N, C-alpha and C positions, 0 to 999 in steps of 0.2 A: 296571667302567665305562665306559660308552658314547662320555660328553660329554668324556672327558679325553686325547683324541688330537685335535690339534690342528688337524685337519681336519675335525670334527667341530665343534668350538667354530667353526671360523668359519661354519659350515653356519649355527649353529645363530644366532653373531654377524651372520648375514646377514638368517636368515628372523627378526629381529628392527626389525633398522632396517629391510625391508618394512613392517613390522606398522605403528610407529609412524612409516613417509613416509605408511601408508596409512590412517593414523586421525588422519594433523595433516590432509593431502586430502579429507577426508571433512569433518572442519571444520569447515577453508574454504570450502568447496563449499557446508555450509548458513548460515554464522554472514554470509560476503559479501553473500549477497543481502539478510537481515538487514539488515544493517548497512542496505542502501539504501535500504530497502523503508520504515522506518519513521522515515528520514531530513526533518527541515522542514528541512535546512539549504538544498533547491534551492528556497527560496518565500519570497517580497520579505516575514517574519513581520514588520519594521515598520508595514507601511502594508495598512490589511483596503481591501476592497472589496466594496460592495453590488450583484448583480444578478437583476430582476426578467425573470424572461424566459417563452421554451416550454418544454420537454420533450420536445425531438427523437425519442432512444434514452436507453436506460438498461438500465444490467447490475449485477442484483444478485448482487450474487457475488468470492467471496475473493478475493485479500487485499480488497479496497477495494470498495464498488459505488462506478457511478459516473456519468455523467447529460453527455448532450448538453445545453446548453442556448443557449437563440438570444435574443438581448441586445441591442437595442437595436443592427441588423444585424451581431455576434459570433455564429458561432456556438463556446461557451465550449465544452471540457475539464472536468468537474467531477470533484475526486475525492469523495468522501463518506466516513462511515465504514465498519468495517467490518457487513456483515447482520446477527454478530449483534448487536453494536453497535444498531447500530439502529435491532431486533426488539426487543433491549431494551430499548428513550427511547422503541419506541414505532410509528417506521414500518419495519413491517415491509413484508415484500417487496409487493405487491400497492399497496401505500401512494400512491405513486407512480405515476402512469402518464405515458404516453405524453400529447402536445399536453394536459396542463395546464399553467395557472400557476403556481412555486412564486419563489422570494427565496431567495440562499445568501450569506452572508457567507465571505468567507476570503481568503486568498493567493494575490494572481499567482503561478507557478512563473518563473524568473528567469531560465529556457534556451525557456522561451515562451507569450507572456505569453497566449494564450489557452487557456491554460493554471489552473483559479484551485482551491487546496485546502479544501474549504470547512470550517468552525470551527461554521455551526449552520446550520439550514434551516426555510424555512416554505413550508410546504402545507398546503392547506386549514385554514387561522389555527391551523393547530400548529406553533410553532418544539419545531425542535429541536436540543437541542447535540448535538456527534460529537465532541469530544474529549473 
């Protein structure tokens, strides 16, 4: 019996503790950003804003598509849905272009009043629910 010796048992227990600690750390590294990413707590969800303006920049990438929208002299950073959802709902990559006029309805960020998380977007007469 190799593990019957107290030193072998201590080594085995130390390895098990190290593996458990590594597994917990790995789980936390994945879970914490996911919680932060999908939270709506950072937005003023009790009051919707409707903005119509010109798209100045667009990024169609994960985890969310985003655009910068010039509306009434303010440059808004608008967080859209994930690209897969936008595509499934009729707004694939290329459907929104820089210079295009769009309307977004959503919630302003609590920490950044020039950031909006969009619930819906209207582009070229097509309205798409994003949530």
